[in-house]
NUDREN-179221 format. One record per residue: residue number from 1; x, y, z of N, C-alpha, C in turn. Coordinates in Angstrom, 2 decimals. Example, Ala and Ser with C-alpha at 12.3 -4.5 7.8 and 13.67 -1.06 7.14 Angstrom:
NUDREN-179221
k: 1 | n.u: 13.19 | n.v: -5.69 | n.w: 7.80 | ca.u: 12.30 | ca.v: -4.50 | ca.w: 7.80 | c.u: 13.20 | c.v: -3.30 | c.w: 7.80 .
k: 2 | n.u: 12.85 | n.v: -2.25 | n.w: 7.08 | ca.u: 13.67 | ca.v: -1.06 | ca.w: 7.14 | c.u: 12.90 | c.v: 0.03 | c.w: 7.87 .
end
This chain:
NUDREN-179221
k: 1 | n.u: -21.20 | n.v: 3.56 | n.w: 12.80 | ca.u: -21.93 | ca.v: 3.23 | ca.w: 11.59 | c.u: -21.67 | c.v: 1.74 | c.w: 10.82 .
k: 2 | n.u: -20.17 | n.v: 1.31 | n.w: 11.23 | ca.u: -20.23 | ca.v: -0.12 | ca.w: 10.99 | c.u: -20.34 | c.v: -1.08 | c.w: 12.17 .
k: 3 | n.u: -20.73 | n.v: -2.10 | n.w: 12.35 | ca.u: -21.18 | ca.v: -2.96 | ca.w: 13.49 | c.u: -20.19 | c.v: -3.90 | c.w: 13.53 .
k: 4 | n.u: -19.42 | n.v: -4.31 | n.w: 14.47 | ca.u: -18.58 | ca.v: -4.75 | ca.w: 14.77 | c.u: -18.97 | c.v: -5.81 | c.w: 15.62 .
k: 5 | n.u: -18.42 | n.v: -7.19 | n.w: 15.39 | ca.u: -19.02 | ca.v: -8.47 | ca.w: 16.36 | c.u: -18.67 | c.v: -8.03 | c.w: 17.71 .
k: 6 | n.u: -16.99 | n.v: -7.86 | n.w: 17.69 | ca.u: -16.44 | ca.v: -8.10 | ca.w: 18.87 | c.u: -15.85 | c.v: -6.77 | c.w: 19.21 .
k: 7 | n.u: -15.67 | n.v: -6.00 | n.w: 20.47 | ca.u: -15.01 | ca.v: -4.60 | ca.w: 20.66 | c.u: -13.65 | c.v: -4.84 | c.w: 20.45 .
k: 8 | n.u: -12.98 | n.v: -3.87 | n.w: 19.74 | ca.u: -11.90 | ca.v: -3.63 | ca.w: 18.93 | c.u: -11.73 | c.v: -4.27 | c.w: 17.67 .
k: 9 | n.u: -12.44 | n.v: -4.73 | n.w: 17.23 | ca.u: -12.22 | ca.v: -5.58 | ca.w: 15.64 | c.u: -12.13 | c.v: -4.11 | c.w: 14.69 .
k: 10 | n.u: -11.32 | n.v: -4.74 | n.w: 13.86 | ca.u: -10.85 | ca.v: -3.36 | ca.w: 12.57 | c.u: -10.80 | c.v: -4.26 | c.w: 11.45 .
k: 11 | n.u: -11.04 | n.v: -3.76 | n.w: 10.36 | ca.u: -11.21 | ca.v: -3.99 | ca.w: 9.05 | c.u: -9.62 | c.v: -4.54 | c.w: 8.42 .
k: 12 | n.u: -9.76 | n.v: -5.57 | n.w: 8.02 | ca.u: -8.36 | ca.v: -5.98 | ca.w: 7.00 | c.u: -7.79 | c.v: -5.17 | c.w: 6.21 .
k: 13 | n.u: -8.73 | n.v: -4.44 | n.w: 5.51 | ca.u: -8.46 | ca.v: -3.82 | ca.w: 4.14 | c.u: -8.00 | c.v: -2.29 | c.w: 4.68 .
k: 14 | n.u: -6.96 | n.v: -1.76 | n.w: 4.46 | ca.u: -6.44 | ca.v: -0.60 | ca.w: 5.00 | c.u: -6.27 | c.v: 0.78 | c.w: 3.70 .
k: 15 | n.u: -7.26 | n.v: 0.51 | n.w: 2.57 | ca.u: -7.23 | ca.v: 1.34 | ca.w: 1.65 | c.u: -8.10 | c.v: 2.36 | c.w: 2.13 .
k: 16 | n.u: -7.86 | n.v: 3.56 | n.w: 1.57 | ca.u: -8.69 | ca.v: 5.03 | ca.w: 1.64 | c.u: -10.16 | c.v: 4.52 | c.w: 1.61 .
k: 17 | n.u: -10.56 | n.v: 3.76 | n.w: 0.91 | ca.u: -12.25 | ca.v: 3.92 | ca.w: 0.83 | c.u: -12.64 | c.v: 2.59 | c.w: 1.61 .
k: 18 | n.u: -12.12 | n.v: 1.94 | n.w: 2.60 | ca.u: -12.34 | ca.v: 0.62 | ca.w: 2.65 | c.u: -13.55 | c.v: 0.57 | c.w: 3.80 .
k: 19 | n.u: -13.55 | n.v: 1.98 | n.w: 4.77 | ca.u: -14.65 | ca.v: 2.07 | ca.w: 5.73 | c.u: -15.80 | c.v: 2.34 | c.w: 5.02 .
k: 20 | n.u: -16.04 | n.v: 2.84 | n.w: 3.82 | ca.u: -17.63 | ca.v: 3.16 | ca.w: 3.17 | c.u: -17.80 | c.v: 1.76 | c.w: 2.32 .
k: 21 | n.u: -16.68 | n.v: 1.03 | n.w: 1.78 | ca.u: -16.86 | ca.v: 0.22 | ca.w: 1.08 | c.u: -17.64 | c.v: -1.32 | c.w: 2.40 .
k: 22 | n.u: -17.23 | n.v: -0.97 | n.w: 3.59 | ca.u: -17.63 | ca.v: -2.15 | ca.w: 4.47 | c.u: -19.06 | c.v: -1.80 | c.w: 5.02 .
k: 23 | n.u: -19.28 | n.v: -0.35 | n.w: 5.16 | ca.u: -20.41 | ca.v: 0.22 | ca.w: 5.39 | c.u: -21.60 | c.v: -0.33 | c.w: 4.48 .
k: 24 | n.u: -21.36 | n.v: -0.19 | n.w: 3.25 | ca.u: -22.48 | ca.v: -0.21 | ca.w: 2.04 | c.u: -22.39 | c.v: -1.51 | c.w: 2.37 .
k: 25 | n.u: -21.61 | n.v: -2.34 | n.w: 2.23 | ca.u: -21.69 | ca.v: -4.13 | ca.w: 2.29 | c.u: -22.87 | c.v: -4.41 | c.w: 3.58 .
k: 26 | n.u: -22.53 | n.v: -3.60 | n.w: 4.64 | ca.u: -23.26 | ca.v: -4.12 | ca.w: 5.55 | c.u: -24.96 | c.v: -3.73 | c.w: 5.30 .
k: 27 | n.u: -24.87 | n.v: -2.13 | n.w: 5.06 | ca.u: -26.16 | ca.v: -1.76 | ca.w: 4.68 | c.u: -26.98 | c.v: -2.68 | c.w: 4.01 .
k: 28 | n.u: -26.46 | n.v: -3.31 | n.w: 2.84 | ca.u: -26.86 | ca.v: -3.99 | ca.w: 1.88 | c.u: -27.48 | c.v: -5.37 | c.w: 1.86 .
k: 29 | n.u: -26.33 | n.v: -5.79 | n.w: 2.89 | ca.u: -26.82 | ca.v: -7.37 | ca.w: 3.34 | c.u: -27.83 | c.v: -7.47 | c.w: 4.42 .
k: 30 | n.u: -28.42 | n.v: -6.47 | n.w: 4.96 | ca.u: -29.45 | ca.v: -6.21 | ca.w: 5.76 | c.u: -30.75 | c.v: -6.13 | c.w: 5.38 .
k: 31 | n.u: -30.86 | n.v: -5.84 | n.w: 4.10 | ca.u: -32.30 | ca.v: -5.55 | ca.w: 3.22 | c.u: -32.64 | c.v: -6.94 | c.w: 2.71 .
k: 32 | n.u: -34.35 | n.v: -6.37 | n.w: 2.83 | ca.u: -34.61 | ca.v: -7.60 | ca.w: 2.29 | c.u: -34.42 | c.v: -8.38 | c.w: 0.90 .
k: 33 | n.u: -34.11 | n.v: -7.52 | n.w: -0.04 | ca.u: -33.68 | ca.v: -7.71 | ca.w: -1.23 | c.u: -32.35 | c.v: -8.91 | c.w: -1.24 .
k: 34 | n.u: -31.53 | n.v: -8.74 | n.w: -0.22 | ca.u: -30.65 | ca.v: -9.48 | ca.w: -0.42 | c.u: -30.96 | c.v: -10.71 | c.w: 0.79 .
k: 35 | n.u: -31.61 | n.v: -10.49 | n.w: 1.67 | ca.u: -32.13 | ca.v: -11.47 | ca.w: 2.70 | c.u: -33.18 | c.v: -12.70 | c.w: 2.31 .
k: 36 | n.u: -33.98 | n.v: -12.19 | n.w: 1.96 | ca.u: -35.11 | ca.v: -13.25 | ca.w: 1.47 | c.u: -34.96 | c.v: -13.36 | c.w: 0.25 .
k: 37 | n.u: -34.85 | n.v: -12.43 | n.w: -1.11 | ca.u: -34.78 | ca.v: -12.77 | ca.w: -2.19 | c.u: -33.65 | c.v: -13.80 | c.w: -2.88 .
k: 38 | n.u: -32.31 | n.v: -13.41 | n.w: -1.87 | ca.u: -31.17 | ca.v: -13.82 | ca.w: -2.17 | c.u: -30.76 | c.v: -13.12 | c.w: -3.67 .
k: 39 | n.u: -30.79 | n.v: -12.15 | n.w: -4.03 | ca.u: -30.27 | ca.v: -11.18 | ca.w: -5.03 | c.u: -29.01 | c.v: -10.71 | c.w: -4.29 .
k: 40 | n.u: -28.02 | n.v: -10.52 | n.w: -5.78 | ca.u: -26.89 | ca.v: -9.60 | ca.w: -5.13 | c.u: -27.19 | c.v: -8.22 | c.w: -4.64 .
k: 41 | n.u: -26.03 | n.v: -7.66 | n.w: -3.94 | ca.u: -26.47 | ca.v: -6.25 | ca.w: -3.42 | c.u: -26.07 | c.v: -5.31 | c.w: -4.92 .
k: 42 | n.u: -25.40 | n.v: -5.95 | n.w: -5.86 | ca.u: -25.35 | ca.v: -4.99 | ca.w: -6.78 | c.u: -26.42 | c.v: -4.97 | c.w: -7.73 .
k: 43 | n.u: -27.13 | n.v: -5.98 | n.w: -7.84 | ca.u: -28.37 | ca.v: -6.18 | ca.w: -8.63 | c.u: -29.52 | c.v: -5.61 | c.w: -7.85 .
k: 44 | n.u: -29.68 | n.v: -5.46 | n.w: -6.56 | ca.u: -30.50 | ca.v: -4.85 | ca.w: -5.90 | c.u: -30.39 | c.v: -3.14 | c.w: -6.02 .
k: 45 | n.u: -29.14 | n.v: -2.63 | n.w: -6.12 | ca.u: -28.88 | ca.v: -1.27 | ca.w: -6.17 | c.u: -28.96 | c.v: -1.04 | c.w: -7.57 .
k: 46 | n.u: -28.91 | n.v: -1.75 | n.w: -8.42 | ca.u: -29.11 | ca.v: -1.06 | ca.w: -10.12 | c.u: -30.94 | c.v: -1.09 | c.w: -10.87 .
k: 47 | n.u: -31.66 | n.v: -2.37 | n.w: -9.61 | ca.u: -32.85 | ca.v: -2.23 | ca.w: -10.13 | c.u: -33.59 | c.v: -1.45 | c.w: -9.26 .
k: 48 | n.u: -33.09 | n.v: -0.71 | n.w: -8.25 | ca.u: -33.77 | ca.v: 0.40 | ca.w: -7.21 | c.u: -34.90 | c.v: -0.50 | c.w: -6.75 .
k: 49 | n.u: -34.26 | n.v: -1.50 | n.w: -5.99 | ca.u: -35.43 | ca.v: -2.27 | ca.w: -5.11 | c.u: -35.78 | c.v: -1.52 | c.w: -4.05 .
k: 50 | n.u: -37.37 | n.v: -1.19 | n.w: -3.57 | ca.u: -37.84 | ca.v: -0.61 | ca.w: -2.73 | c.u: -37.56 | c.v: -1.08 | c.w: -1.11 .
k: 51 | n.u: -36.85 | n.v: -1.95 | n.w: -1.13 | ca.u: -36.68 | ca.v: -2.47 | ca.w: 0.16 | c.u: -35.07 | c.v: -1.85 | c.w: 0.65 .
k: 52 | n.u: -34.48 | n.v: -1.41 | n.w: -0.22 | ca.u: -33.17 | ca.v: -0.78 | ca.w: -0.19 | c.u: -33.16 | c.v: 0.64 | c.w: 0.52 .
k: 53 | n.u: -32.81 | n.v: 1.07 | n.w: 1.54 | ca.u: -32.77 | ca.v: 2.33 | ca.w: 2.00 | c.u: -32.24 | c.v: 3.56 | c.w: 1.71 .
k: 54 | n.u: -32.65 | n.v: 4.69 | n.w: 1.56 | ca.u: -31.98 | ca.v: 5.56 | ca.w: 1.13 | c.u: -30.34 | c.v: 5.79 | c.w: 1.54 .
k: 55 | n.u: -30.07 | n.v: 5.41 | n.w: 3.14 | ca.u: -28.93 | ca.v: 5.41 | ca.w: 3.62 | c.u: -27.77 | c.v: 4.42 | c.w: 2.80 .
k: 56 | n.u: -28.38 | n.v: 3.23 | n.w: 2.18 | ca.u: -27.69 | ca.v: 2.52 | ca.w: 1.16 | c.u: -26.83 | c.v: 3.20 | c.w: 0.09 .
k: 57 | n.u: -27.95 | n.v: 4.19 | n.w: -0.80 | ca.u: -27.90 | ca.v: 4.85 | ca.w: -1.61 | c.u: -26.72 | c.v: 6.13 | c.w: -1.59 .
k: 58 | n.u: -26.76 | n.v: 6.51 | n.w: -0.26 | ca.u: -25.55 | ca.v: 7.60 | ca.w: 0.15 | c.u: -24.59 | c.v: 6.77 | c.w: 0.37 .
k: 59 | n.u: -24.56 | n.v: 5.85 | n.w: 1.00 | ca.u: -23.24 | ca.v: 5.45 | ca.w: 0.86 | c.u: -22.54 | c.v: 4.59 | c.w: -0.40 .
k: 60 | n.u: -23.49 | n.v: 4.66 | n.w: -1.07 | ca.u: -22.87 | ca.v: 4.24 | ca.w: -2.57 | c.u: -22.59 | c.v: 5.43 | c.w: -3.22 .
k: 61 | n.u: -22.93 | n.v: 6.43 | n.w: -3.02 | ca.u: -22.50 | ca.v: 7.77 | ca.w: -3.68 | c.u: -21.24 | c.v: 8.32 | c.w: -2.87 .
k: 62 | n.u: -21.07 | n.v: 7.83 | n.w: -1.33 | ca.u: -19.83 | ca.v: 8.32 | ca.w: -0.84 | c.u: -18.80 | c.v: 7.55 | c.w: -1.31 .
k: 63 | n.u: -18.92 | n.v: 6.31 | n.w: -1.71 | ca.u: -18.18 | ca.v: 5.24 | ca.w: -2.03 | c.u: -17.25 | c.v: 5.67 | c.w: -2.92 .
k: 64 | n.u: -18.37 | n.v: 6.15 | n.w: -4.07 | ca.u: -17.92 | ca.v: 6.51 | ca.w: -5.58 | c.u: -17.23 | c.v: 7.92 | c.w: -5.53 .
k: 65 | n.u: -17.40 | n.v: 8.47 | n.w: -4.75 | ca.u: -16.58 | ca.v: 10.12 | ca.w: -4.72 | c.u: -15.29 | c.v: 9.60 | c.w: -4.11 .
k: 66 | n.u: -15.38 | n.v: 8.95 | n.w: -2.97 | ca.u: -14.05 | ca.v: 8.49 | ca.w: -2.42 | c.u: -13.20 | c.v: 7.82 | c.w: -3.54 .
k: 67 | n.u: -13.72 | n.v: 6.92 | n.w: -4.27 | ca.u: -13.02 | ca.v: 6.26 | ca.w: -5.33 | c.u: -12.23 | c.v: 7.29 | c.w: -6.52 .
k: 68 | n.u: -13.47 | n.v: 7.64 | n.w: -6.82 | ca.u: -12.93 | ca.v: 9.12 | ca.w: -7.58 | c.u: -11.98 | c.v: 10.04 | c.w: -7.34 .
k: 69 | n.u: -12.04 | n.v: 10.62 | n.w: -6.01 | ca.u: -11.05 | ca.v: 11.21 | ca.w: -5.54 | c.u: -9.43 | c.v: 10.80 | c.w: -5.64 .
k: 70 | n.u: -9.72 | n.v: 9.35 | n.w: -5.57 | ca.u: -8.23 | ca.v: 8.74 | ca.w: -5.56 | c.u: -7.61 | c.v: 9.11 | c.w: -7.02 .
k: 71 | n.u: -8.84 | n.v: 8.78 | n.w: -8.22 | ca.u: -8.27 | ca.v: 8.85 | ca.w: -9.75 | c.u: -8.11 | c.v: 10.12 | c.w: -9.73 .
k: 72 | n.u: -8.62 | n.v: 11.11 | n.w: -9.53 | ca.u: -8.74 | ca.v: 12.52 | ca.w: -10.15 | c.u: -7.69 | c.v: 13.17 | c.w: -9.52 .
k: 73 | n.u: -6.61 | n.v: 13.54 | n.w: -10.18 | ca.u: -5.26 | ca.v: 13.88 | ca.w: -9.63 | c.u: -5.38 | c.v: 15.56 | c.w: -9.41 .
k: 74 | n.u: -6.58 | n.v: 16.27 | n.w: -10.09 | ca.u: -6.65 | ca.v: 17.46 | ca.w: -10.08 | c.u: -7.21 | c.v: 17.86 | c.w: -8.70 .
k: 75 | n.u: -7.79 | n.v: 17.18 | n.w: -8.00 | ca.u: -8.25 | ca.v: 17.25 | ca.w: -6.49 | c.u: -7.14 | c.v: 17.63 | c.w: -5.69 .
k: 76 | n.u: -5.87 | n.v: 17.21 | n.w: -5.89 | ca.u: -4.83 | ca.v: 17.58 | ca.w: -5.11 | c.u: -4.70 | c.v: 19.19 | c.w: -5.19 .
k: 77 | n.u: -4.64 | n.v: 19.38 | n.w: -6.48 | ca.u: -4.51 | ca.v: 21.17 | ca.w: -6.42 | c.u: -5.65 | c.v: 21.94 | c.w: -5.97 .
k: 78 | n.u: -6.92 | n.v: 21.31 | n.w: -6.77 | ca.u: -8.14 | ca.v: 22.36 | ca.w: -6.54 | c.u: -8.70 | c.v: 22.23 | c.w: -4.90 .
k: 79 | n.u: -8.87 | n.v: 21.03 | n.w: -4.57 | ca.u: -9.32 | ca.v: 20.68 | ca.w: -3.09 | c.u: -10.68 | c.v: 19.81 | c.w: -3.17 .
k: 80 | n.u: -11.60 | n.v: 19.80 | n.w: -2.07 | ca.u: -12.74 | ca.v: 19.13 | ca.w: -2.25 | c.u: -13.73 | c.v: 20.22 | c.w: -2.98 .
k: 81 | n.u: -14.72 | n.v: 19.58 | n.w: -3.94 | ca.u: -15.86 | ca.v: 20.48 | ca.w: -4.47 | c.u: -16.47 | c.v: 20.80 | c.w: -3.05 .
k: 82 | n.u: -17.04 | n.v: 22.34 | n.w: -3.59 | ca.u: -17.81 | ca.v: 23.18 | ca.w: -2.72 | c.u: -16.94 | c.v: 23.77 | c.w: -1.69 .
k: 83 | n.u: -15.55 | n.v: 23.73 | n.w: -1.63 | ca.u: -14.77 | ca.v: 24.88 | ca.w: -0.68 | c.u: -14.08 | c.v: 25.70 | c.w: -1.46 .
end
């Protein structure tokens, strides 16, 4: 999922959702919207640029749910949704 330049390279950020944040960042930076048009990843996502693949939107949703699970204390008792 995450492409590292060197074998054994790790993320510096050790927070719970860091892997999703890094994946989303790499996905967005590879789009034509960010490369050619020089727009920010946030701007590309909010304006639903056609060069942004569905995979980036799925990563964005996963990242949101991960961050939400940190904040929502009820999930400790109820468990994840759908189970």
